[in-house]
C-alpha positions as CSV (number, residue, x, y, z in Angstrom):
1,M,18.6,-8.8,10.7
2,A,15.5,-10.8,11.5
3,V,12.4,-10.4,9.4
4,D,9.3,-9.1,11.1
5,T,6.8,-11.7,9.7
6,R,3.5,-10.2,11.0
7,E,2.8,-8.3,7.8
8,R,3.6,-11.4,5.8
9,E,1.5,-13.7,8.0
10,F,-1.4,-11.4,7.5
11,L,-1.0,-11.3,3.7
12,F,-0.6,-15.1,3.6
13,E,-3.8,-15.5,5.6
14,V,-5.7,-13.2,3.3
15,W,-4.4,-15.2,0.3
16,N,-5.6,-18.5,2.0
17,K,-9.0,-17.0,2.6
18,M,-9.2,-15.8,-1.0
19,Q,-8.4,-19.3,-2.2
20,T,-11.0,-21.0,0.0
21,N,-13.7,-18.3,-0.5
22,K,-13.7,-17.5,3.2
23,K,-15.2,-14.2,4.4
24,L,-12.8,-11.3,4.7
25,D,-13.1,-8.4,7.1
26,A,-12.7,-4.8,6.0
27,T,-9.0,-4.7,6.4
28,E,-8.5,-8.0,4.7
29,K,-10.6,-6.8,1.7
30,L,-8.1,-3.9,1.3
31,A,-5.2,-6.4,1.2
32,Q,-7.2,-8.6,-1.2
33,K,-7.5,-5.6,-3.6
34,A,-3.8,-5.1,-3.4
35,I,-3.0,-8.7,-4.0
36,E,-5.4,-8.9,-7.0
37,M,-3.6,-5.9,-8.6
38,H,-0.3,-7.8,-8.5
39,P,-0.8,-11.2,-10.2
40,E,3.0,-11.3,-10.7
41,L,3.2,-11.9,-6.9
42,H,0.7,-14.7,-6.7
43,E,3.5,-17.4,-7.1
44,M,5.0,-16.0,-3.9
45,F,1.8,-16.7,-2.0
46,E,1.7,-20.3,-3.4
47,N,5.1,-20.8,-1.7
48,P,4.9,-19.5,1.8
49,D,7.7,-21.7,3.1
50,K,10.1,-20.0,0.6
51,Y,9.0,-16.4,1.2
52,A,7.7,-16.2,4.8
53,D,11.2,-15.5,6.2
54,Y,13.0,-14.4,3.1
55,E,15.2,-11.4,3.7
56,Y,15.1,-8.9,0.9
57,D,18.4,-7.1,0.0
58,I,18.3,-3.3,0.6
59,N,18.3,-2.9,-3.2
60,E,15.5,-5.4,-3.7
61,P,11.9,-4.3,-3.4
62,D,10.0,-6.0,-0.6
63,P,6.7,-7.1,-2.2
64,F,5.0,-7.6,1.2
65,S,5.7,-4.0,2.2
66,H,4.5,-2.9,-1.3
67,L,1.2,-4.7,-0.9
68,A,0.8,-3.4,2.7
69,L,1.4,0.1,1.5
70,H,-1.3,-0.4,-1.2
71,A,-3.7,-1.5,1.5
72,I,-2.8,1.5,3.7
73,V,-3.5,4.1,1.0
74,L,-6.7,2.4,0.1
75,D,-7.8,2.6,3.7
76,M,-6.7,6.3,3.9
77,V,-8.7,7.1,0.8
78,A,-11.8,5.1,2.0
79,A,-11.6,7.0,5.3
80,D,-10.8,10.3,3.6
81,S,-8.0,10.7,6.1
82,P,-6.7,13.3,6.0
83,P,-9.8,15.2,4.9
84,G,-9.6,16.0,1.2
85,L,-7.5,13.0,0.3
86,R,-10.4,11.1,-1.3
87,S,-11.3,14.1,-3.4
88,I,-7.7,14.4,-4.7
89,Y,-7.5,10.7,-5.4
90,D,-10.9,10.6,-7.2
91,Q,-9.9,13.5,-9.3
92,H,-6.8,11.8,-10.5
93,I,-8.5,8.5,-11.0
94,N,-11.0,10.3,-13.3
95,Q,-8.1,11.9,-15.2
96,S,-5.9,8.8,-15.6
97,S,-8.4,5.9,-15.5
98,N,-5.5,3.8,-14.1
99,K,-6.1,3.2,-10.4
100,H,-2.9,1.2,-10.0
101,V,-0.7,4.1,-11.3
102,V,-2.6,6.6,-9.2
103,Q,-2.2,4.4,-6.1
104,H,1.5,4.1,-6.8
105,A,1.8,7.9,-6.9
106,L,-0.2,8.2,-3.7
107,M,2.0,5.5,-2.1
108,L,5.1,7.5,-3.0
109,A,3.7,10.6,-1.3
110,V,2.7,8.6,1.8
111,F,6.1,7.0,2.0
112,D,7.8,10.4,1.7
113,W,5.5,11.8,4.3
114,L,6.3,9.0,6.8
115,V,10.0,9.4,6.2
116,L,9.8,13.2,6.6
117,T,7.9,13.0,9.9
118,S,10.2,10.2,11.1
119,E,13.3,12.3,10.3
120,E,11.8,15.3,12.1
121,G,10.9,13.0,15.1
122,N,7.3,14.0,14.9
123,E,4.1,12.0,14.7
124,P,2.6,11.9,11.2
125,D,0.4,15.0,10.6
126,G,-2.2,14.8,7.9
127,A,-1.9,18.5,7.1
128,Q,1.6,17.8,5.9
129,L,0.5,14.9,3.6
130,L,-1.9,16.8,1.3
131,P,0.8,19.1,-0.2
132,L,3.1,16.1,-0.7
133,V,0.2,14.3,-2.5
134,K,-0.4,17.3,-4.8
135,K,3.3,17.6,-5.5
136,T,3.6,13.9,-6.3
137,F,0.6,14.0,-8.6
138,D,2.0,17.1,-10.4
139,E,5.3,15.2,-10.9
140,Y,3.3,12.3,-12.4
141,N,1.6,14.9,-14.7
142,F,-1.9,13.9,-13.8
């Protein structure tokens, strides 16, 4: 199966801009935050020839998708989309003081939401997301 490299190209470009102190647009800044939260992945960005087309095994986490999902949830929180998401996120940030763990919980909920709507053949509906977010946070004991 061929690797879709658009996500990776975007993240490599953000990394390059970070290294050369070039201005980032709003979307790139979200990706920057995700990259900065994962210093263990910085070596990957230093070796684009090795990782640009690398095919991850089904049982091996794809760090590019992980970083992209971080950026997606940061964007959703910033936009408060669906309405109420930012309030729930902020509440849990205040309770845990660990943004990274809270984002991972939110990422799980968003992933489950996307899988659920995909299985049902529907477009993602924000009204379905908030109950999943609350359930996930409850499971994380926040």
